[in-house]
N, C-alpha and C positions, 0 to 999 in steps of 0.2 A: 775160735772165740778168744778175744783178748781180755784177760782178767786183770783189771787194775786194782790192786789191793788198797790204794790210797784214795780212790774215788769214793765219795760218800754216797750211801744209799739215800733214798728219800727220807725226810723226817718221819714219814709213816713207818719206816723200817724199825723205828723204836716206839711205835704205837701212837704217834702224834700227828697223823695226817690221814687223808683218805686215798692215798696212792694205790694204784692197782698192782704195784710191785714192791716187794720187800727183799732186798739182797742180803746175803749171808756172808760172814767172814771178814767184815771191815775191822780195821784197828780203831779203838775207841778211846776217848778222853772223857774227863768228868767235868760237869758244872752243876751248880745247885740252885738255879733260878727257880723262884716260886712261881708256880703256874696256876694253882687253884686252892680254894678253901672249901672244905666239905663238912657238913654237919648233918646230924640225924642218925639214922640207922645205916651205918657204913659197913659194907662187906669188905673182906680182905683184898679182893681183886675187882678192878673196874676195867672193862674192855673198851677199846676204841676201834678195833679192826679184827675181822675173822677171815682167814684164808683156808682154802681147800686144795688148791692146785700147786704142787711142788714140782719145779723143773730145774734140774741141774744144780744151780746155786742161788735159787730165789723162790719166793712164793709169789704167785700171780693170781689175781682175781680176774679171770677171763669169762666168768659167767655173767649173763644178763640177769640182774637181780630185780625183781619187782619190788617197789617200795610203796609205803604208806606215807602220805604227806599231809601236813597241816600247818597252820600259822598260829603260834602261841600256845595252843592246847591240842594235844594228840591223845585221843582215847584208844590206846593200843588194844586193850582187851576186846573192844567192839569192832576193831578194824582189820585184825589179822584174818587172813583167808582161812576157810574151813578145812582145807586139805593140807595139813602139815604138822610138824612136830611142835611148833610154838602154840598152835591152837589146841593140840592135845594136852599140853601142859596147862594152859589157861583153864580148860574144861575140868581137868583133874583137880586143880587148886580150888576152883569154884565149888565143886562137889564136896571137897574135903573141908572147905571153910578155912583155908590157910590164911594166916594173918598177913595183912598188907602193911608193908613197911614204907618209910619215906626217907629220902635223903635230898639234901639241897646242895647245889654246886655253884660256886662263884668263881669266875675266871679272873685272874689278875694280870694276865699277859695278853695284849691285844692280838698277837700273832696266833694265839690259841683259840680264837673266836669261832673258827669253823670246825672245831673238834668237840664232840660230846662224849663224855664217859658214861658207860652203861653198866648197870648190874644185870643179872639175868631176870627173865620173867617179868618184864615191864608191863604195867597195866595202864599207866597214865603219865604224861609229861606236860608240865606247865612251864613255859619259858617267858622271857621278857618280851615286851611289846615289839611288834614288827619283825619278829624273828621266824625263820622257816625251820620246821622240824621234819625230818624224814627218818623212817625206820624201815630197814629191809624186812619185807614180809617173810616170815618163817625163820628169820635170822635173829630177831629180837635184840638188835643193838642199833644205836642212834647215829645219825649224821645230821648236821645242821649248819646254819649260817648266822653270823653275828650273834653268837651266844655269849652273853655276859653273866646271866643268872638263870638257873633253871632248877626245877624240882621234879623228882621222879618217884612215883609210887610203884612198888614191885612186890611180888609174892615172896614171902620168907623162904629162903632155901639154905639156911644155915646148916641143916643136917645133911646136905648133899653138895655143898660148895666145892669141896675137894674129894678126891677118891678116898682119902683117909676118913673123912666124914661119912661118905657113902658106905664104906665097909661096916660102919657101926649103925647104919640106919635100918629101918624095917624093910627097905627096898633092895637090900644088898644082893638078893638072888636074881633081880631083874636082868642084870648084865649077862647072866648065864642063859637067859631065854630070849635074847635079842632077836635071833633069826626066827624063832617060833612066833614072836610078837609081830614081826614084819610080815610074815606069811599069813598069820591068822587075821590080821587087820588090813591085809592087802595094801601095805604101805609102799607105794611106788613113788617114793620121794627121791628126787635128784640129789638132795642133800645127803642122804644115806649112801648112795652110790659114790658121791664125791668123797665122802669121809672114809671110804674103803679103798680108794685108788692108790695103789703102791707104785711109786715111780723112782725107786732107788735101785741099787745093784743086787745081783743074785746073792752075793756073799753077805749083804745086809739082811736079806730075807733069811738066809741060813743061820746067821747069828741070832736073829729073833727067835727062831725055832729052838736053837740050842739053849738060849737063855731061859726059855719057858718050858723046856722039856719035862721038868718035874712037876709042872702045875696041873692040878686036877680040875680047875675051872678058870674063868676069865678074871675073877678077883685075884687069884694067885698069880696069873700072868702079869697083871698090872703091878703087883708088888715086886715081882722079880725083875721086870723091866726098870722100874724106878730104882731099886737097889743097885742094879747093875750100872746104871748111869751115874748114880751118886758115888759109888765106890771105886769106879775104874777110870774116871776122867777128872781133870782139874779145871778150875775156874780161871779164866784169863781174859783181860781186855785187849790183849795184843796177840791174837792168833797169827800164825805164819800164813803166807800166801798159799792158796790152794794149788796143789800139784796139777799141772796142765794135763797130766795123764790119768788123773783120777776120774772114775766113771761119773761121779757127782759129789756134791759137798758132804752129804751125810756119810758116804763111804769114806771120804777123806778124813772127816772128823772122827769117825769110829775106829778106823784102822791105822791112820797115819798121824794126824795132828794130836788127837786125844786131849785137847784143851780148847776152851772157848768160853763164851758167855751165854746168857740164857737163850738167845735165838738159836744157837747151835744145839743146846740140850733139848729145847722144845721141839725143834725140827726132827732130831733123831728119835725122840719119844714118839712122835706122830707116825713116823715110818715104821718103827719097830712094832707099834700097836697094830697098824694096818697089815703088816706082814703076817700077823697071827690071827687076823680076822676080827679085830676089835675096831669099830668105827671111831676115828679121831680126827681132830682139826687143829690148826695152828692159830693162836690168838695173841694179839698184842694189846697192851694197855698199861695199866699202872697197878703196882702193889702198894697198898696202904700200910705204911710202916709204923704209924703210931705217933709221929711228931704232931703236936698240937700247939695252937697259939693261946694267948691269955684268955680267950673266950671259949676254949674247948673245941675249936674247929680243927679238923685234921688238915695239915698242910701237905699239898702235893707238889713236889719239886721235880725238875727235869730228870734227876737221877733216880726217881722212883719208877720210871718207865721200865716195863718188864715184858717178857714173852713167855707163854706157857702152852702146854698141850691140853686140849679138852677132849674127854672121852664120852661117847654116848652110853651112859650107864643104864638108862631105861628108855626103850623105844615106846613102850606103852604110855608112859607119863611125860615123854619129851624132856628128859633130864640129861643135861650135860654136866660132868664133874671135872674139876681141874686135876690133872696129873702133874704135880710139881716135881721136876727132876733136876733142877739147877742146884748145885751145891751152894749153901749159904755161907757167905763170907762178909759179915757185917752188912753194909749197904750194897755189896758187890754182886747181888743177883739182879741188878737192874738191867733192862733190855739194852739200853744204849749207854748207860752209865756215864754220861747220857748223850754225848755229842761226838760226832765223827769229824776228824780233822781233815782240812784241805791244805796240803802243803803249798806254800807260796814263798818265794824268795824274798828276803829282806824284811820279813814280818815275824813277830813273836806271838805265840799263843798265851793268852792270859787266862789260865784255868783256875776256877774256884774249887776248893775242896769241900766235901760235905761237912755240915755242922754236926755237933753231937746230937744224936737222936734221943728223944725222951720215950718213956714207956707208954704204951697205949692206955688211954683213959676214956671213960665214958664221955662222949661229946654232947649228949643230950639226955635229959631226964625224961623227956617226953617223946614218944614215937612220932608224933605229928609235927611237921615243920611247915611254917607258913611260907607261902609263895614269896620268894625274895623280892625286896624292894629294889628298883633299878637305880635309886639314888645312891651315890657313893659317899661313904663316910670319909672323914679326914684320914683315918688310918689306912683305908683301902687305897686312897689316892697316893699316900706315901709309898705303899707297897708297889703300886704300878710304877712310880717314879724310880724306886729302887731297882725294879726289874729292868727298866729301860737303861739305867746306869750300868747294869751288869751285863749288857749285851757283849758278847765276846767277838772281837774282830777275827776274821778269817775262820770262823766256825759257821757252818751252814745250818741254820735253824729251820729254814723253809726252802729247801732245795727242790726245784721243780722236777717232777718225775721224768719228763722228756729229756731234760739235760742229763739227769743221772743215767738214764738208759743209754744215751748216746756216748756218754763218757766210758761206759763199760764195753763199748765196741760190739754190742749185740747185733 
C-alpha cells in the first residue's frame, strides 16, 4: 500500500462532507472561513458524520444504512423504525417528558449546502423550501441537499452529552449493565456489534487492558483511557508519515508517533474502548467554541471542525456520550484545523489565521426559534461575499472521494 502523506483526504475527513472514507494522519493547515450561524439551544458538539468501521489508516462507511427521507419537513420521532437504539431513546424521553429544545442553522458558504449539522435525539427538522432531508434510521444524524436554512427540534441531553456529564447523571450505572440490558431486551442490533469491532493490533489491545487494570467498572475505565491519552500524547497539526511497517495507524500513533490532532486521538480512544468491551464509535462534526456575532448567533468556522469518540453509555435508553480525549490548545483541537494542503509547484498557500475568540454567551432568551426565512439580509449577503473572497487557492475544500482514494494508491 502506497501511503502519500501529502494527499488530502476528503473534506468529510474533517466532518464536512458525506464521504464513505475518512483518512488519518494528513498534515494540516488552518483557515477561518465562516460556514454557518447558529441560534437557539446550541449544544457543545454538532455531528456531520458517524463511522464504525476502522481499517488500517482510515474510517470506512461500508454498511448499507436505511434512511428516512422527506422534503422540507421530517418528523423523525414518528418515522424511526421500532427496532433500534434511536427508537428506545425517543420512547424513553417521551415517557420521561424530556424538554424539547430548538436550534436554527443558517449556512453562509454555498459549498456547505449538502452538509447538515446534527445534535443528538432529533425529533423534527424543518428546512427551506424544495430541499431534501434524509436521516439515517437508528443513527439519528442528518444528510441533505441544498440546505441554506433549517431548524431542528431535539430532546435535551445536556446531562449526558459528554462522559463527564454522564458520570454525574442519575444514569451513571447504566454503562456497567450494558450487556445485561442487551441480553434482557434481546437487542440484536448491528450497530452494537459494529461499535464493538476491534481492528487494531494485539499490543494496542494489551495496552488498553494495562491502562484499565485498576478499574472497578466501565466508568473508571473511561476515565483512565481519557487521562492516559491526555497525559501521554501531544497535539500537532504536522504528524510524521506513518511507518510502512506499522500494523495500523492507531498502533503507529500510540507507540511511535505519539502526536497528532483530534482524528488521531478520537480513533485511538474508540479502539481502546472497544478493546476492553465498551461500545464506541468515531464521529466528525463541529465543536461550538462560543464566538458570537452582534446578534448573539454562534459562528461556525472551518477551523471549528472536530472529531471525537462516542460511547454507548446506556443501551436501555439509547444514550451515546462524547469521550473527549484531544488535548486542548486554544483553537487547536479542531479536526481539520481546518484544511489539508495539496503541494503544487509555483504556487503559494494563503492561509488565514483564527481570530480572537469571544467567551460563550446566551444566544437566545427563548427556547423556541422560528423557522428561518429564506430571504437573505444585507449582512448575510456580505458574509457570503466575504467567504467567496477568502477561498484559498491550492486548498482542497471539496475533494472528491474517488480521487482521494486513487491518490492514496489503495
